[in-house]
N, C-alpha and C positions, 0 to 999 in steps of 0.2 A: 625323679630319682637322680642322684648325683652320679656323674660319669666317673667310674673308677680310675680311668687313665688321667682324667683332668684332676681328680682329687689327689692322685699320687704326685702329679707335677706340682700342685700347690704346696703339698707337704715338702717336696724336695727343695723348692725355692726357699721356703722359710727355714728349713731345718738342716740342710746338708752342711752348712758352715759351722765351725765351732764358735761358741760365744763365750770367750774368756771372762768378760765382765759379769755375765750372768752366773758363771761358776763361782767366782770370788764373792759376789754379792750373796749368793745362797750359803756359802760355806762360812764366810767371816764378815758379812756386811753388818755394820753397827745397827742394832735395833731390829734387823730383819732375820739374821741367822737364828736368833732365839725362837722366832716364830716357826722356823723349819724344825727345830728341835722339838717344840711343843706338838706340832702336827704329826711328826713321824714317830714319836715316843711309843704309842700303842702298837704300831706295826713292828718297830724294832724289838719290842718285848717278845714277839712271837718268832723271831728269826732263829733258825737252827743251822748247823754246819753240815754240808756246805750250802752256800746261798747263790742263787742266780738272779741277777737283775735283767729283765727284758726291756730294752729301750733305755739303756743307761746314759746315753748322750755324753756330755762332757765329764760325767762322774760325780755330779753333785751328791746324789744319794749314796753312791758307793763310799764316800768319805765317812758317812755315818754307819752304813751297813758293816763296814770292815771293823768297827768297834765291837761287833757281835759275833762275826764269823768270817772265815775266808770266803772270798767272793769271786764270781765270774760275771762280767758285764758283756751284754750283747747289744749291738746297735747296727743299723743299716748303713749309717753314714761314716765313712772312714776318717774324714777330717775331725769329727768329734772324738773318735776313738784315739786318734793320734794325740790330740790334746789330753785326753784322759790318761793315756799312757805316761805322759810327763807328770801330770798332777797327782795321779793316784797309782803309783807304780806297784803297789802291793796287790792290785786286782789283776786277774787274768782277763784279757779283753779279746772278744771274738766278733768279727764282722759276719752278720747273718740277718736274714729276714725273720721277723717274729713269728711268721706263719709256717716256718720250716726250720726249726731249731736243730743244729747239728750235734745233738746229744742223745744218748741212749734213754730209753724209758726208765723213769725213776732215778735219774742221775743226781737229783738235788733234794735236800731236806727242806729247802725254802725256795719259793719263786716269788720275787718281788716285782710288781708292775705299778708304775706311777705315771699318770698322765699320758698313757699310750693308747689305750683302747679307743678313745674318741678320735684318734688320728688315723687309724688303719681302716682299710676298706671292708674287712670282715672281722669285727671284734670277737664274734663267737668262735670263729676258727682259731684266732690268735689265743683266746682263752683256753680252748681245747688243747692246743699245742703246749701251752704252759703247764696244764694239768698232766699231760702225758709225761713230761720230764720230771714231775714231782713224785717222790717216792711215797708209798703208802704210809700214812701217819704224818707226812710232812705238811708244812704250812704254806698256804697261798696267801699273799698279802697284796691287797689292791688299794689304790688311791686314785680317784677320778674326780673331775669337777662336776658340780651339780648345776645343770642348766636352768634350774628354777631360781637360783640366786640372782638378784638384780645386777650385781657387778659381773658375774660370769655371763649373764645374758647379754649385757652390753659388749663384753669382750667378743662374744661369738658374732656380733654384728659388725664390729670394727676390724676384726682380724680374720680374714678368710680361712687361714689354716686352723682356726679354733672353732669353725662353724659346727663341726661334729659334736661338740659338747652340748649343743642346744637341746638335744633330746635325752641327755644323760641324767640319771637320777637314781635314787635308791631302789625303786621298783624295777627298773630295767636291769640293773646289775643283779638284783636278787633273782630275777627270772633266769638270767644266764647262768648263775651259780647253781641254781636248782637243777639245771640240765646236766651238770657235771657230777662225777663220782666223788662228791665232797660231803663232809659232815661237819657239825659244830660251826655252822656258818654264823658269823657275827657281823652285822652291818651297822654302821654308826655314822652320824653326821658330825662334821668338824668345821671349825673356823666359821662362825656365823656370818661375818662380813670382814674380809681380809683387808682392813683399812691400812694396816702397816705395810702390806705388800703394795698397795696403791700409792700411799704417800711417800714411802721410802724407796720407790722403784728406781732402779739404777739408770734407766733411760729417761723416763718422763716424770719422775717424781723428784723429791728433795732428799736424797739419801744421807746428806750431811746432818739432817735433823736427828738421825739415829744416834749420833754421838752424845746427845744431850739427854740426861736422865729424865728431866721433867717432860720433854717431848715424848719419850718412850712411855712414860707412865700415863700421860694423857691419852695417847693413841690406844694403849691397852685398855684403859678405862672406858673409852668410847666403844671399843669392840665388845667389851663385856656388856655394856648397855644394849647394844644392838642385838646381842645374843638373847636378851630377855624380850626384845620386841619382835624379832623375826622367828617364825615357827621353824622347828628343826628341819622340816621338809624343804626349807629354803636356804639352809646353811650352805656355805660355798663348796664344801668337799664331802664326798662319800668315801668312807673307808670300809674295807671288808677283810676279814680274816677267816679262813676256813682250813680244814684238814682234809687231805686225801684219804678217802675211805680205805680201811684195811680189809682185804678180802677175808671172807670166813674160812 
């Protein structure tokens, strides 16, 4: 079993600093930002006002969420929030632990969580806290990596801070959601094989290729082909949308 203190230290080392390059790549990176738009579109369609993002980091997702509703962003790391305050000034930002949110019960119509649960020591407790601050009838929107995907699996081996994603998949998330006071749960697989994320990566890829239409079209076509070859249970992302049950 993983030592929670050691896990927390690994996460702190990897994530406490702001990553401006990652923010700009996600928001406006040629050839890559459009993949983010595609990935988040189903979740954004469920967003209601007001919206809370738990684990907002530098504000990558907030830039898109704000097109749907006023937003509050919560993160544990102050340096990330300082960066987000400059880049996403329309959002209200709060430093807090995801397992102890400083909000009243039912304060938000939407709670959005992306790529957070596989980083925290107790995902179920974090999820329960998110549901606590969600009003009856409100939308919970989740996005997590799928450990069955070959590329995600490789990432969990190479990056210690991502090791928690190894056990993640649709079945695990479905079980956690079933234990919460939620209805109309919809779980889907997304991004069969995130080739554009890999090839156009801002650190170890060739992001300049994204400027060329032919390269973008080719990468997208290969992704579509891989989507036909890989079973959905092995696609790279799991998304979930659910509503907080309305009391009788």
